[in-house]
C-alpha positions in Angstrom: 16.0 -116.7 126.7 13.2 -119.3 126.6 11.1 -119.5 123.5 8.4 -122.1 124.0 6.1 -123.6 121.4 2.7 -125.1 122.4 0.8 -127.5 120.1 -2.7 -128.4 121.1 -4.3 -131.6 119.6 -8.0 -132.1 118.9 -7.4 -135.9 119.2 -10.3 -136.2 116.8 -13.3 -135.7 119.1 -11.6 -137.2 122.2 -10.4 -133.8 123.3 -12.2 -131.3 121.1 -15.7 -132.5 122.1 -15.1 -131.7 125.7 -12.4 -129.0 125.7 -12.4 -125.7 123.9 -9.1 -126.1 122.2 -9.3 -122.7 120.6 -9.6 -121.1 124.0 -6.7 -123.2 125.3 -4.5 -121.8 122.5 -5.6 -118.2 123.2 -4.9 -118.6 126.9 -1.5 -120.2 126.1 -0.5 -117.3 124.0 -0.7 -115.1 127.1 2.0 -117.0 128.9 5.2 -114.9 129.0 7.7 -117.2 127.3 5.3 -118.8 124.8 6.3 -117.6 121.3 4.2 -119.9 119.2 0.8 -121.7 119.9 -1.5 -123.5 117.5 -4.0 -126.4 117.4 -4.4 -129.2 114.9 -6.8 -132.1 114.6 -4.3 -134.9 114.8 -1.0 -133.6 116.1 0.6 -137.1 116.0 0.0 -137.5 112.3 2.6 -136.8 109.7 1.2 -133.3 108.9 1.0 -132.6 112.6 4.6 -133.5 113.2 5.6 -131.5 110.2 3.8 -128.5 111.7 5.9 -128.9 114.9 9.2 -129.2 113.0 8.4 -126.1 110.9 7.5 -124.0 113.9 10.7 -125.0 115.7 12.9 -123.9 112.8 11.0 -120.7 111.9 10.5 -119.5 115.5 13.8 -120.7 116.9 12.0 -122.5 119.7 14.0 -123.7 122.7 11.4 -126.1 124.0 8.1 -127.7 123.0 4.9 -128.5 124.8 2.3 -130.8 123.2 -1.1 -130.8 124.8 -2.6 -134.1 123.7 -3.0 -137.6 125.0 -0.9 -139.7 127.4 2.9 -139.6 127.1 2.6 -143.4 126.9 1.0 -143.1 123.5 3.2 -140.6 121.7 6.1 -139.3 123.7 8.5 -141.1 121.5 6.7 -139.8 118.4 7.1 -136.2 119.4 10.6 -136.6 120.8 11.7 -138.0 117.4 9.9 -135.1 115.6 11.6 -132.3 117.6 14.9 -134.1 117.3 14.6 -134.1 113.5 14.1 -130.3 113.7 17.4 -130.0 115.6 16.0 -129.7 119.1 17.2 -131.9 122.0 14.4 -134.6 122.4 14.3 -134.2 126.1 13.2 -130.6 125.8 9.7 -131.9 125.2 6.9 -131.8 127.7 3.4 -133.4 127.2 0.3 -131.9 128.9 -2.1 -134.8 129.1 -5.4 -133.0 128.5 -7.2 -136.1 127.3 -6.9 -138.6 130.2 -6.5 -135.9 132.8 -9.1 -133.5 131.5 -11.5 -134.3 128.7 -12.2 -137.9 129.7 -12.8 -137.0 133.3 -14.8 -133.8 132.8 -17.2 -134.8 130.0 -20.2 -133.1 131.6 -18.5 -129.8 132.2 -16.7 -128.4 129.2 -15.9 -125.1 130.9 -14.1 -126.9 133.8 -12.4 -129.2 131.4 -11.1 -126.3 129.4 -9.9 -124.4 132.5 -8.1 -127.5 133.7 -6.5 -128.0 130.3 -5.2 -124.4 130.4 -3.7 -125.1 133.9 -2.1 -128.3 132.7 -0.5 -126.4 129.7 0.8 -123.7 132.0 2.5 -126.2 134.3 4.0 -128.0 131.3 5.3 -124.7 129.9 6.9 -123.9 133.3 8.6 -127.3 133.4 9.8 -127.1 129.8 11.6 -123.9 130.6 13.4 -125.5 133.5 14.4 -128.6 131.5 18.0 -129.2 130.5 19.3 -131.1 127.6 19.9 -134.8 128.2 21.8 -137.3 126.1 21.4 -141.0 125.9 24.3 -143.0 127.1 25.2 -146.7 127.0 26.7 -148.7 129.8 27.9 -152.3 129.8 25.2 -154.7 131.2 25.8 -157.9 133.2 24.3 -160.6 131.0 22.7 -162.5 133.9 19.2 -162.2 135.4 18.0 -162.8 138.9 14.5 -164.2 139.4 13.2 -164.0 143.0 10.6 -166.6 143.7 10.2 -170.1 142.4 6.4 -170.3 141.9 4.9 -170.7 138.5 5.5 -167.1 137.6 9.2 -167.2 138.6 9.7 -170.6 136.9 8.2 -169.4 133.6 10.2 -166.2 133.7 13.4 -168.1 134.4 12.8 -170.6 131.6 11.9 -167.8 129.1 15.1 -165.9 129.9 17.2 -169.0 129.9 15.8 -170.2 126.6 17.2 -167.0 125.1 20.7 -168.2 126.3 20.9 -165.6 129.1 22.1 -167.1 132.4 19.5 -167.0 135.3 19.9 -167.2 139.0 16.6 -168.4 140.5 16.2 -167.9 144.3 13.4 -169.6 146.2 12.9 -169.3 150.0 11.4 -172.8 150.3 13.2 -176.1 150.0 11.5 -176.7 146.7 10.3 -174.6 143.8 6.6 -174.9 142.8 5.0 -172.2 145.0 1.3 -172.1 145.6 0.5 -173.8 142.3 1.9 -177.0 143.7 -0.8 -177.0 146.3 -3.7 -176.6 143.9 -5.7 -179.5 142.5 -6.8 -178.5 139.0 -6.3 -175.3 137.0 -8.6 -173.3 134.8 -9.5 -173.4 131.9 -8.2 -176.9 130.9 -8.9 -178.5 134.3 -5.5 -180.3 134.1 -4.1 -181.2 137.5 -1.7 -178.5 138.5 1.1 -181.0 139.0 0.8 -182.1 135.3 1.5 -178.6 134.2 3.9 -177.6 136.9 6.2 -180.5 137.5 7.7 -180.8 134.0 8.6 -177.1 134.2 10.1 -177.6 137.6 12.3 -180.4 136.2 13.2 -178.1 133.2 14.4 -175.5 135.7 16.6 -178.0 137.5 18.2 -179.4 134.4 18.5 -176.2 132.3 22.1 -175.4 131.5 21.5 -171.6 131.8 19.7 -171.7 135.2 21.3 -171.8 138.6 18.7 -172.9 141.1 19.3 -171.7 144.7 16.6 -173.2 146.9 16.0 -172.6 150.6 17.5 -169.2 150.3 16.5 -165.5 150.4 17.8 -162.3 148.9 19.1 -160.1 151.7 20.8 -157.3 149.8 21.0 -155.6 146.4 23.5 -153.0 145.4 24.5 -151.4 142.2 22.8 -149.6 139.3 20.8 -150.3 136.2 22.2 -153.2 134.4 24.9 -154.0 137.0 23.7 -155.3 140.4 25.4 -157.2 143.1 23.0 -159.4 145.0 23.5 -160.9 148.4 21.8 -164.2 148.9 21.4 -166.0 152.3 21.6 -169.8 151.9 19.8 -171.2 154.9 21.4 -174.1 156.6 19.6 -177.3 155.4 21.9 -179.5 157.4 21.9 -181.8 154.4 24.7 -182.0 151.8 22.8 -181.7 148.6 25.7 -182.8 146.5 26.0 -186.2 148.1 22.3 -186.7 149.1 20.4 -189.0 146.7 16.9 -188.1 148.0 16.2 -191.7 149.0 14.0 -190.6 151.9 15.3 -193.1 154.4 16.3 -190.4 156.9 12.7 -189.0 156.9 11.2 -192.4 157.4 13.2 -193.0 160.5 12.9 -189.5 162.0 10.8 -189.8 165.2 9.6 -186.2 165.2 6.2 -185.2 163.7 5.1 -181.6 163.3 2.1 -180.0 161.4 2.7 -180.0 157.7 2.5 -176.5 156.3 2.2 -177.7 152.7 -1.1 -179.3 153.7 -1.9 -176.3 156.0 -1.6 -178.4 159.1 -4.1 -181.1 158.1 -1.5 -183.8 158.5 2.0 -184.3 159.9 5.5 -184.2 158.4 8.9 -185.2 159.9 11.6 -182.8 161.2 13.7 -183.8 158.2 11.5 -183.5 155.1 10.8 -182.6 151.5 7.8 -180.3 151.1 6.0 -182.7 148.7 6.8 -185.9 146.7 7.5 -184.1 143.4 9.8 -181.5 145.1 12.6 -180.0 143.0 15.3 -180.4 144.2 14.1 -183.6 145.7 16.4 -183.4 148.7 15.3 -183.1 152.3 16.1 -180.3 154.8 16.1 -180.4 158.5 13.7 -178.2 160.4 16.1 -176.7 163.0 13.2 -175.6 165.3 12.0 -179.2 165.8 15.0 -181.4 165.2 15.9 -183.1 168.5 19.6 -183.1 167.7 19.7 -179.4 167.0 17.5 -178.3 169.9 18.4 -180.8 172.6 21.6 -182.4 171.4 20.2 -185.9 171.3 18.8 -188.2 168.6 20.9 -188.3 165.5 18.9 -191.0 163.9 18.8 -189.4 160.5 22.6 -189.2 160.4 22.9 -192.8 161.4 20.4 -193.8 158.7 22.1 -191.9 155.9 24.4 -194.2 154.0 25.9 -191.3 152.0 26.9 -189.4 155.1 25.0 -186.3 153.9 23.7 -185.1 157.3 25.8 -182.2 158.7 24.5 -180.8 162.0 27.3 -178.2 162.0 26.1 -176.6 158.8 25.6 -172.8 159.0 23.8 -170.1 157.0 26.0 -168.5 154.4 25.9 -165.4 152.3 26.8 -165.8 148.6 27.0 -163.1 146.0 26.0 -163.0 142.4 26.3 -160.2 139.8 23.2 -159.7 137.6 22.0 -157.2 135.1 18.2 -157.5 135.7 15.9 -158.6 138.4 12.5 -160.2 138.1 10.4 -160.2 141.4 7.9 -163.0 141.5 7.5 -163.4 145.2 3.9 -164.7 145.1 1.3 -164.3 147.8 0.3 -165.2 151.3 -3.2 -166.1 152.4 -5.3 -163.4 153.9 -6.1 -163.9 157.6 -9.8 -163.7 157.9 -10.0 -164.3 161.7 -10.8 -160.6 162.4 -14.2 -161.3 160.9 -15.7 -163.1 163.9 -19.0 -163.6 162.2 -17.5 -166.3 159.9 -16.0 -168.3 162.8 -12.5 -168.5 161.4 -10.3 -170.0 164.1 -13.3 -170.8 166.3 -15.0 -173.5 164.2 -12.9 -176.3 162.7 -15.2 -176.7 159.8 -14.5 -173.1 158.5 -11.4 -173.4 156.3 -9.6 -171.4 153.7 -9.9 -172.0 149.9 -6.3 -173.3 149.9 -7.2 -175.9 152.6 -10.1 -176.9 150.4 -7.7 -177.3 147.5 -5.5 -179.6 149.5 -8.4 -181.7 150.5 -9.7 -182.2 146.9 -6.2 -182.9 145.6 -5.4 -186.5 145.0 -2.1 -185.9 146.7 -3.6 -184.1 149.6 -4.0 -185.2 153.2 -7.4 -186.7 152.6 -6.7 -188.3 149.2 -9.0 -186.1 147.3 -12.0 -186.4 149.5 -13.3 -183.2 151.2 -14.0 -183.9 154.8 -15.2 -181.9 157.9 -12.1 -181.3 160.0 -14.2 -181.5 163.2 -15.2 -185.2 162.8 -13.6 -186.5 159.5 -17.0 -187.0 157.9 -17.9 -186.1 154.3 -20.0 -182.9 154.4 -23.5 -182.9 152.8 -23.2 -179.2 151.8 -20.3 -176.8 151.1 -20.9 -173.1 151.4 -18.5 -170.7 149.7 -18.1 -167.3 151.3 -16.5 -164.8 148.9 -14.8 -161.4 149.2 -14.0 -161.6 152.9 -12.2 -158.4 153.8 -12.5 -156.9 150.4 -12.4 -153.1 150.4 -12.8 -152.9 154.1 -10.7 -150.0 155.3 -11.1 -150.8 159.0 -9.8 -154.4 159.3 -9.6 -155.8 155.8 -8.0 -154.9 152.5 -8.8 -151.5 150.9 -8.4 -152.7 147.3 -10.7 -155.3 145.8 -9.4 -158.8 146.5 -11.4 -162.0 146.1 -10.8 -163.7 149.3 -12.7 -166.9 149.9 -13.7 -169.2 152.7 -15.4 -172.6 152.6 -17.8 -173.6 155.3 -18.2 -177.4 155.6 -21.5 -177.9 157.3 -23.8 -180.9 158.2 -26.9 -179.3 156.7 -27.7 -176.3 154.6 -29.6 -174.5 157.4 -26.5 -174.7 159.6 -24.6 -172.3 157.2 -27.5 -169.9 156.7 -28.8 -169.6 160.2 
């Protein structure tokens, strides 16, 4: 037979100023299976916990409800208290009458009190249905998977590896570095992004506890907490990384030029390429969609040029598996497509560019050598207009949550941007 104890906290004035805690206790006493109900100024304090322990023993309570603040604050505190009184710690329920009631109904004490009573009733009903649980321990695979090789994934991998825990770092691009590699300078030090990023990239490649798997994607994950089996698709690079020295001769001789996605199409790259000069690993891959040998069966210049014989046109995608105990998802972001906002001229006017395009222009390693130019005529603009928050909180065609999207308009004169 259920015997529930309910303990209502004043939380100083956080709850008591906006909720009639005495009324909550009186209403709680009317609930069928509640055998004990009381309030106290600070239920999480040592005297408050002592009150709970004493009530459990004297009233032979079978479950406990604490009406107080967020479980995030003191769930462990109250679980420990009821455990010390001989009750299973998982027979505790917390009714959050601070964040869910007093803090959101400060102008209406009557409504806040009524809602608090309802929250307690629900917690009591759940506590009666609860069953005893017991903590268990399972062996854990001592290896972590980090998905994404941007700055967040790089730092996560290094932090884990420095604790002597093996790491598998998977990056879908040919090189790690992510979006940060495309930036010019970083706030607040205004160091160039490469100065901060590239040493960490090298650290990843040389760290004895990190297995770097570039140009690959996670395609499957099975298992349970602490023991996962991950399937990773290694995309065919058509270059044998183990023998390739990264000399770049193959790329220099390649006759095919396509828009360079690293510079957002503002210059060209070859069909066999490394994303940027400081790439890690600094080994080229072949773009199968544009390689003449792979699409038309003719050319083969890169293979003839490679002195190490590293080019392999027969290479196929392969699935490899790794066992890991934890997964860190650091998959980064993609730029927001602002073209639905026709008033800004995205896609219609060449001189309306994204913030990342602007970053590549002002970067010393960018397509314009650090000089911002108008894409329409290659001239240096006299004025630059920043358009912020494009699509922010627009339920119809944008993004509902607040996101600081930004466009830059390169114009010949100020009136051209404001007219």
